[in-house]
N, C-alpha and C positions, 0 to 999 in steps of 0.2 A: 248117540248130536257125532257124527261126522264130522270132519277137520277142513273139509270146502261151504258145510251147515256155521258152526262156527265164525270162517272166516263173514260168511256172510250176514254176521250179525254184525259186528266186529264196522262193518263197514255201515250195513243202518249206524250203528248209534252214534258214527263217526259222524255222518249225513245230521241225521236227527238235531243232531244240538249243532249243526250248521244252523240249519233253519229256522231253529226258535232263538239263534240269537240273533238273524239277520232279522228276525220279526217283532223282536225285540227292538233292535239298535230303528229301523223305519220306520216302529209308532211310539220312538223316543222321539226320531228325529219330527214327523208332524209337529212336536211345540215350537218345535225351537225359533217360530216368529207368532209365542205367543205375546199379547202384551207383554209388560213392566208390572210386573207386582206388586202394587200401592202396597208395602209390607217395606220394601227399600227405595219406593223415587231417594231420602232423604241421602242413597250414597251412592245410585247411579242417574247419570243423563243421559240425555238420548242417545249422544255417540258411543259412548265409552256401554251401552246397551245391543246399540247394533255391532259395536266390534264383537260382545262377547256371542253373540245371535252367531258373524259369519266363522268365527272360529270354531262354538259347536257346530258349525255343517262340516270345514274344512277335515277335524278329526272323524270324522263322521263318510266322508268322501275318501279319505283312507282305510279309512277300518272295512271298508267295503274294499276294496284292491289290495288288499291288502291278510286280511284271512280270505277273501278267494285261492293265493297264490301258495299262500299253505293250506287251505284242503284242497287243490292242483297238486301241487308236491304230493298227501303226503297219502293221496290214494293213487298216484301213479308210481309210489315207494312199495304201496302190496301189494300195488297189479305184479307189478312186476319181480314182485318177489326182493324187493334190496336187502332187505334183512338178514335171506340167505346170504344174501352179496357180501357184506359187511360182513357175517360170521364167519364165511370162507374166508376174505380179506384175517381175521382175526387171528383166524386156525393156521395160516400162514404163520405167525409171526409166537408159537408153544402153543404148548401143549394142556399146560395147568390148564385147568378151572377159571378163575378167580383172574388171570392173568387174560384170560381168551374173553373174559367177564367187561377187563376197568378198557381194552381194547376197546373189544368193542360200543361202550360209553364213550371213551373220551374217540372217535371216527361220529358216534351219532350225534354229540353235542356239540362238537367243533363244526359239523355242517352241519347241523339244522342251523347255526348260528350265522357264519357267512354266506348261508343263503338270507336268514335274513338281514345282513349284515345292509343294503341299499336298503328299508324300510328305516330302519334304527337310522343310519346319517340323515334320511328324507323326514324324519321326521323332530329330527333332534336338528338341522339347521337350516330346513324348508318352512314349516307349519312353527316351528315354535319362535321360532326366528323374527317369523315373519307378525307373528304375533307381539315380540317381545318378550319376550321368559326366556332366550338361551343364551345360557352366559359363559356353556360350555367351548375349549378350542378345540382345535381339531384332532394338537396332543394326550388333551388327559380328554378324551374320546377315546384312543384309541390306550393307550395304556385302563381306562377305567378296564376296559374289553380281554385284558388280557391277565391283569391282574382280575380278573373273574374269573375266568377260564386256568389261570392258578389256584385259586381257593375250593372251585369246585373239582378240578383235582385231585388238591390233594386232603380237604375236609372232607366228601362225598365221593369220592373213587375211596378212602380210607374206610369206611363207613360198608359204603357197599361191598368193599375185600370181606372185613370181618362178616357180614351179614353170610356170604354167598359162604366162607370157610363154617359160621354156625352149620348153616347146613347138610353139608358135604360132612360136617364131624356128626349131627342128632337127628338130622332126617325134617321129617315131620314134626318133630321138636321145637326147628330153627325159633320159630315167632315167637316166646317166651325168652329167648336169646337175646333177639335181633330186639323187641319191644324194653326189654333191659338195655340193651347201648343204645337207642332214640329216645329216651327219658331222663338219662344220665345225659346224656349231650342234650338235650333240648332243655332242662333245665340249667342246665351252665351255662349254653348259648344266651340267656336268657339275664343268665346275672351279669355275662361279660361279656355280652356283644359289643359295647360299648363304648371298653376302656380297648377291645381285644384286636375285631370288626374296622369296629369305623374311622379307626387313624387311620387305615392304609386305606381310605378312600378321603379322608376330610378331616382338615384340621379340627378339633376339638381345646375350646383356653376358657379356664373359670369365667367366669364370670365377672365384673370388673363389681372392685367395691362404689360404691355409690348411692340413689337416691331409687333406682328398679331394685338393688339390691336387699337391700333396709324395705322394701316391700312390700316384697316378694320370705323380705323371711318374718315381717313383723304379722302379714298371714300365717307361714304356716305355724304364728306362734297359736294363736287364737280360734285355733282346729288341732293342737294337740300334735303337728307330725314336723318329726328331724331334719332337717331338708340343709346340707353339709354342701350338697353335688351341687350347685350351675352351672348350665356349661356350654358355652355359645361355639355353632356349628352351622362353619362358612359353607352354606347351602347357596348364596348368591354366583359363589366360586362355579355352580352349572342350571342354575334354575334363577329366576327371583319369587318362584313362589315357595310362597312360607309353608312352617310347621311348624309342633312343639312332639314335643312326647314324652314318657317317662317309659320307664324300663332298674333295672336289679330287682335286689332284697335285702333287710335289711342294713349292714352299712355299704352296701356295693347299690343303691336303687341312690338312682341322680335322676333330676331332668335335664332335659335339652332343649333348647332352643333354638332355633336358627336366624341367621344374625340377618335371614330379612325381615324377620315376625316383627325382631326390635327393632327395625327400620320405618318399617310400616305400621306397627298400630303405638299408641299413648300407652303409659306409662300405668294405669290401668286396666284399660284390654289387656295389655302381656297378662296381670299378678291375673283378670280374670277367666281369662287362656289355663293358667298355672291351679284355677283352684280349678275349675275344669281335671283338671289330669289328676290335680291331687283325688277330687271325687274320685274316680279309678281306682285309686288303691286304696282307699277309706273303706270301698262297697267293696273290694275281693273285687273284683271285673279281672284283674291281670289275675291271681293263681287259680277263676270259675277257666279260663280258656290255657292257662297253662296244660290244666288237668287235664280240659274238656280236650285238649290239641293230644297230647299221653291219649287218652282211653279212642281218640277218633283213631292216634297208629293204634293199638294196639288189638282193634277190633281190625283195620287191615289186613294189616300182615295178619292173625290168624284168619282171617277169610283166605290171601293169602300161603299160604298154609294151606289150605284145603286144598290145590285148585294145581300148586306149581309142579309136582311130579307127576302131574295125567302129559303124558308126550303128544295127545292134542291142541294143548296152547301151544307148545310150539308146530307140532307141522301147519294147524290156524294161519299162521303166518309165514308159508310155506319155503319151511328148513326141518329137515329130515332127523338132525339129529339135535336132539329132546336136548335143554340146556336150559342151567335155572334163568341165566338174565335176557333171552328169552320167551321162556314163559312166565316172565317182570314186564316184558312188554307188549304180551299178549293180554296178561290181566290190567294190564294200568288204562287196556283202553277199555277191556271188556267192563271195568270197578268204575266210570266215567260219567253213569247215571246212578252210584246214591253213591258217590263225591259230590256233583254238585246236587244232588238229595241230601248233605248232610250240612256244604255251606250255605243254600238254605235253613237251614235250625241257625246256625252260627251266626249268621249274618238279622235271624229275626234276637236270636240275642244281645246280637251286636248292637240294633239300635235300639234297643229298651235299656242294656246298660247308659248309653246314650246322654237320653234324657234325667238317665237316672246323676250321670254328673256334671249336666246339667238343672240337675233341682239345686245338686251338693251348690256348686258355686254360685245357683242366686239366695239360694239362704247359708250361709257364710259369709260369701262377699256381697256382690251386686250380680242382676241380672245384667243389666243398660248396658253399664259396657262389657263383657260379656256378646248379647249381643251386639252393637256396636262395630267388634274386632272378629263376628261372623259374616257378619255384613263386607266391611273391608275386605277381608279373605278372600270370598266368595267373588267380589268384583275383581280386585289383584288376579286371581286365577281363572276371569273369565267363567266363573262353570256353569254351569247350566241349574238356572232359578226354578223351570219350570217342567224336569220330569217328567215320563209318563208309569203313572201308582205300578206295573207289570214290571215296569224295567225300573224299576226299585225296591219292587218285590227282590230282585234274582237278581240283581246283581249293587246293589249296598248297601254297606253297613253298617251309614251313618245316614242316618234321618234329612230329608229335604232342611234346607237354608229357611225354608216358613214355615214349615211344619218345627222345628227346637225355637223360632221367634214367638211364637203365636206358644209352645208349650212356659218356655222365657215370661211368658207375659201375665202367663193365667193363676 
């Protein structure tokens, strides 16, 4: 296979993914004006439902514009040998392969982020603002970007530097060392993400003593679940949308509730949501997802090791000097179909796990408070109540609201 043929394959993959996404988006959009489903008539009125339809339509139109812009920029960059231009820029600073790679990706990441900045700004301060979700100030928005860049540079750059070092020291066996590194990093982040990373962006405080904490503790005892760390995060600092999540293992396990969740739901509903999260832990979903992620990472790195040393990978992107970082870019573009397939499989597992966690909450607590909570959260986030089945199959990690209500009432 020639470099030119590989280049055309890359272009074909990008175009195919774009067209498929737009077809799914269009199918989904056809359902935006469906009638309000009967199971949620008790929490929606006509005006609220119309607002949710308008929100979906606004996000859809914006998505077409932003994704088309991204496609045009990507194709232009590829056709005009943009990767060679950035690679030459990086080589002007150093001859060290690790240094070249770090500078190269630094330029790519920051450049890409700056190009998408107007779209990110519009999404936050126009669309989200118009529909009452945005609570982010311009100062918070800017500082989030800066902190994101610093984290990417320090953590992502450090991991990339080690992987490239493994490659130059061990050759094609680098993937084993890189896999070990990524496995340790994944385990570490699962354990300490909430303690180390979240505080850089949000304030977390222990849930105050009171009726809610007593109800949570009482429920936890009934299912033999020791839960001492219950935190409230200031999600309202950025958005009115609510959430809750479970993280960590052993002594580090904790539940984090968004302050918006506490404000939006009744105490029984919050306990029901928590019961769902405990269900994920009890059913070993968190461990499954963790090890599935590690195995998929190992598989990806192994496939990468089979191709990364082939100079055709760099030549396909118009770069005459073969290098790990250019080969990595080409590989990621070519790997997209496999990545999409594994994503579909993981979504299938995820949706099944959501049903199992709902069943756990229903059997160990009560179904109706969870149903009411799901309805309220859906209404407050203006979520899509009638998505197209194909769109759900490809993109949804959770069953739809109506599917979850049906399952909880069985």
